[in-house]
C-alpha positions in Angstrom: 0.4 -0.3 0.3 1.3 3.4 -0.9 2.0 5.7 1.6 -1.1 8.1 0.8 -3.7 5.5 0.7 -2.1 4.3 3.9 -1.8 7.9 5.3 -5.7 8.6 4.5 -6.5 5.2 5.8 -5.0 6.1 9.3 -6.4 9.2 8.7 -10.1 8.3 9.1 -10.0 5.5 11.0 -8.1 8.4 14.3 -10.8 10.4 13.4 -13.7 7.9 13.0 -12.4 5.9 16.5 -15.9 3.5 15.8 -16.0 2.7 12.5 -19.5 0.3 12.4 -19.9 -2.9 10.9 -23.1 -3.3 8.8 -25.1 -6.1 7.7 -28.0 -5.1 5.6 -30.0 -7.9 4.6 -32.4 -5.4 2.9 -31.9 -2.1 0.5 -34.4 0.9 2.0 -33.4 0.3 5.8 -29.7 1.3 3.9 -30.8 5.9 4.4 -32.5 5.9 7.1 -29.7 3.3 9.1 -27.2 5.7 7.8 -28.6 9.0 8.8 -29.5 8.1 11.7 -25.2 6.6 13.0 -24.1 10.0 11.1 -26.7 11.7 13.3 -24.9 10.3 16.2 -21.9 11.2 15.5 -20.6 8.6 13.3 -19.6 9.1 9.8 -16.7 6.0 9.0 -19.2 3.5 7.8 -18.6 0.4 6.8 -21.2 -2.0 4.8 -20.3 -5.4 4.5 -20.7 -8.2 1.6 -22.9 -10.4 3.6 -25.6 -10.3 2.1 -27.5 -10.1 -1.1 -28.6 -5.9 -0.2 -25.3 -5.0 0.7 -23.9 -3.7 -3.0 -27.0 -1.5 -3.7 -27.6 -0.9 0.2 -23.9 0.3 -0.2 -24.6 2.0 -3.5 -27.5 4.2 -1.9 -26.0 5.4 0.9 -22.8 7.2 -1.1 -25.9 8.6 -3.1 -28.2 9.9 -0.5 -25.9 10.5 2.8 -22.4 12.8 1.6 -21.5 13.1 5.3 -21.0 9.1 5.4 -17.4 7.5 4.7 -18.9 4.5 3.3 -16.3 1.6 3.4 -16.5 -1.7 1.8 -16.3 -5.3 4.3 -16.2 -8.6 4.4 -13.8 -8.8 1.2 -12.3 -11.6 0.8 -11.1 -12.2 -2.4 -10.3 -9.9 -5.9 -13.5 -9.9 -7.1 -14.8 -8.0 -3.9 -11.9 -5.9 -3.5 -13.0 -4.9 -7.4 -16.9 -4.9 -6.5 -15.8 -2.4 -4.1 -13.8 0.1 -6.0 -16.7 -0.3 -8.7 -19.5 1.4 -6.1 -17.3 4.2 -5.7 -16.6 3.1 -1.6 -13.7 5.7 -0.1 -12.2 2.0 1.6 -12.2 -1.7 2.0 -10.9 -4.0 5.1 -11.5 -8.1 5.4 -11.5 -10.4 7.7 -8.4 -12.3 7.0 -6.3 -11.8 3.9 -5.2 -14.2 1.3 -1.6 -14.1 -0.9 -4.0 -13.2 -3.7 -5.6 -11.2 -1.8 -2.5 -9.1 -0.1 -1.5 -8.7 -4.1 -4.0 -7.2 -5.4 -4.8 -5.1 -2.0 -1.3 -3.8 -2.7 -2.2 -2.7 -6.7 -5.7 -1.0 -5.7 -6.5 2.6 -5.7 -8.4 1.5 -3.0 -7.6 2.8 0.8 -7.9 -0.6 2.8 -6.9 -2.9 6.2 -6.5 -6.5 5.4 -7.7 -8.9 8.9 -5.1 -10.4 10.9 -5.0 -12.3 13.4 -1.5 -13.6 14.5 2.1 -12.5 13.9 2.6 -15.0 10.4 -0.8 -12.8 9.1 0.8 -9.8 10.1 3.6 -10.4 8.6 2.8 -11.6 5.6 1.0 -8.4 5.6 3.2 -6.0 5.6 5.2 -7.3 3.3 2.5 -6.1 0.9 3.5 -2.6 3.2 -0.1 -2.9 4.5 1.1 -1.8 8.6 -2.4 -0.3 10.1 -4.7 -3.7 9.5 -7.4 -5.1 11.3 -7.1 -7.1 14.4 -10.2 -10.5 13.7 -11.7 -11.6 15.6 -9.8 -9.2 18.1 -12.1 -10.8 22.0 -11.2 -14.7 20.5 -7.9 -13.8 19.2 -6.6 -13.1 23.0 -8.5 -9.5 23.3 -6.0 -7.3 24.8 -3.4 -9.0 25.7 -2.9 -10.7 22.4 -2.7 -7.1 21.6 0.3 -6.0 23.5 1.8 -8.9 22.3 1.8 -8.5 18.8 3.0 -4.9 19.5 6.8 -6.2 21.1 7.9 -7.0 17.8 5.5 -5.2 15.8 5.9 -1.1 17.3 5.0 0.4 14.1 1.5 -1.4 13.2 -1.6 0.4 13.8 -5.0 -1.6 14.9 -9.2 -1.9 14.3 -9.5 -4.2 16.4 -13.5 -5.8 15.5 -15.1 -8.6 17.1 -16.6 -9.3 20.5 -16.1 -5.1 21.0 -19.3 -3.7 22.0 -19.6 -0.5 24.0 -18.8 -1.7 27.6 -15.3 -3.1 26.4 -14.5 -0.3 23.4 -12.7 2.1 25.3 -10.3 -0.6 27.1 -9.7 -1.5 23.6 -9.2 2.4 22.6 -6.8 3.3 25.3 -4.2 1.3 24.0 -1.5 3.4 22.5 -1.0 1.0 18.8 -5.3 0.7 18.6 -6.3 4.0 16.1 -10.1 2.7 15.9 -12.6 0.0 17.0 -14.8 -2.1 14.7 -19.0 -3.5 16.6 -22.1 -4.2 15.1 -23.6 -2.9 18.7 -24.1 0.2 17.1 -26.3 -1.0 14.9 -27.9 -3.9 15.8 -30.0 -6.5 13.9 -33.7 -6.1 16.0 -33.0 -2.0 15.5 -32.3 -2.1 12.3 -35.7 -4.6 11.6 -37.2 -2.4 13.8 -36.3 0.4 13.1 -35.8 2.3 15.9 -33.2 4.9 13.9 -33.4 7.1 17.3 -31.9 4.7 19.7 -29.8 4.3 16.4 -29.1 6.9 17.2 -28.4 7.9 21.0 -26.3 4.6 21.3 -24.1 6.7 19.0 -23.8 9.9 21.3 -23.0 7.7 23.8 -20.2 6.1 22.7 -18.7 8.6 21.0 -18.8 10.5 24.5 -17.2 6.9 25.7 -14.6 7.4 22.9 -13.6 11.4 23.4 -13.3 10.0 26.9 -10.5 6.5 26.1 
C-alpha cells in the first residue's frame, strides 16, 4: 500500500475511532440507518458484503448520505475488492487475507485494511506494504493481551480491533496506544434495524462518541 493510501486510511480511522459494521438485509433500511448513525456522530461506515442487499445498500448510502464515509467490509477476494471500487467505496476491510487478496489490494487504489489474527498473518500483510490492519476476531483471538504481545515485535503497526467489542469494553481497547479505531455491530444491532429503531441507534452512537472521547 502506498504512503498516500495508508495515510488517508490512518487519518480516517483516527478521526472516526469507532467503525460500525453494517449487515443490511433490506435495501430500504440502508439510508435511514446511515442517517441515524451520522446523526449520532458516527460517519465512517463499513457495509459488509454478507448479504444480497449489500451492494445496493452501499450504493444508496453513497448517493443519499453525503456526510457518510462508506467503506466495504468482508472483502474475501480480488473480485470483492473490484466490486468495492466500482461501488465508489472510500475504503475496504477484510476479515483475513490470502496472498492473492493482499497482492490485489496492494495494486489497487482503494485504501485497505487486511484482517490478521497472528504474527505470521501480520508479517504477510507487512510484506505487501500494509502496516494498518484489522485485528480479528479481537476478543476471541486473545483480547488486549494478544494485541500487546503483537505490539512487541511490531511496534510500528496500527490496529483496528473488531470482534467481541461493544459499548462496555470499547474504551479499554481504544486506550491502547497502537489502536486507532475499533469496529463492531453494537451500534446498529439487527433487532434495531429490523424494527426501524433509528432514534435508538442515534442515541447509542451519541453515548459511544462520548465514551471514545473519554478513552
